[in-house]
N, C-alpha and C positions, 0 to 999 in steps of 0.2 A: 403920403406914399408909404407903402408897406413892403417889407422884404421878407421872403419866406422860401423854404425849400420847395421846389417844384414837384408836382406829382403828375401822374398820367392824365389827370383831368385838365391840365394846362397844355397838353400835347400840341393841339392844333395851333394855338397862338404862339407857342414857343417855337414850333417848326418854322413859322413864317419869319420870326426874328432870327433864327439860326440861319435861314437862307439869306437874309439881308446881311448878316455877319460875314458869310462866305463871299458874297458879292463885294463887300467892303474890301476884302483881301484878294480881289481880282479873280475870283472863281465865277464860272458861269452859273446863273440861277438855275437851280434844279430842286424844286420843292418836293418832288416825290422821293428823291434820294435823301434829302434832308429829313423827311419824315421817317424813312426807313432807318437811317442812322440813329436818330433820336429814339425811335421805338426800341431798337436793339439796346441802347444804353439803359432805358427804363426796364426792359425785360431782364437784362443780365445784371442790373444793379451795379454796373462798373464805373459809374460816374455820379457825382453829386451836382445838382443844378439848383442855383438860387435865382430867384426872379424878384423884380420890383414891380409892384402893381400900383397904378394910379387910377382911382375910380373904377376898379375892376378890370382895367386894361393893362396887360403886361407890357412894360416899356423898356426893360433891360434884363439881361441875364449874365450869369457867369457859370462856367462849367469846370469842375475840379476832377482830376483823375488821381487815384492813389498810387503811391510809389513808396520806396523805403530807402533809408540811408544805412548801408551795411556797416559803415564805420561807427555811426552813432547807435545803430540798432533801434532806430525810431522811424515812425511814419513821416513821410513827406507828401505834401499835396501839390500837384502840378495844376496851377491855374492856367488852363489851356485856352479858354475862351472868355472874353468879356465884350459885351456889346450893349449899347444904349441907342434907342431910336433917336435919330437926329433932332427931332423936336424937343427931346428931353435932356439933351447934353448940356453940361454946365449948370445942372440943377440939383446936383448931389446924388444922382442915381448911381453912378459908378462908385462913389464913396460908400453908399449903403451896401452895395454888392461886395466890395472889398472888405468892409467891416464884418459882414456876415461870413465871408470866407475865413477871415482871421478868427472870429469867434468859434467857428466850426473846427478849425485846425487846432485851436487850443483845447477844445472839448475832447478831441480825439487824440490828444497828447502828441501831436506832431511836433517835429523839431523845426520845420520851416515850410514855407510856401515858396515855390519857384514859379517863375513865369518868363516869357519872352515876348518882345514886341518888335515891330519893325524899327529899324534905325531911324527912319524918317518920321516916326510917330512921336514927335517931341511932346505933344500934349499929354499922351498917356505916360510918357517917361516922367514928366513933371509931376503928374498926379501920384505915381508910384513912389517917387522919391519923397514927396511931401508926407506920405503915410509911413515912411520908414523903410521902404524897400531900398536895397543897395545893389548897385551894379556890381557884378562879380569881377573883381580885379585879380583874383587869385588863380582862377582856372579858365582855360580856353575850352569852349564847348564845341564839339564837332557833331556832324550828322552824316549819315550815309543815305543818300537818296536811292530808293529801290524802285 
């Protein structure tokens, strides 16, 4: 398996995985909107996507969005999406993606990577914690749904 930064040449296959990711999180499948969303990310360059390929077939991806810490005056990467095809789960794909994200964050001199996952997704939580991610016990995070 190989992990690398995705480019537009991976667009079609990535869009299908992105649609599966959205369905996993209880959204209705909408491949055309998924394609439009990803195309905008590539065109605007406002996210970084890493993929894992197995025999030329993309089997997982993670998408990072940039942010900053004003207090630290450093870059922060938001690991917003992580998805692995069901047939490739528990085979090290997610670890490869997380490692690529960490390497990239260090290369860009970020202070941290932040992420969120469903409270019920204990499998992901265990993976994150095994790789050194810590649950935030200091701050309560809020969101305003618009």
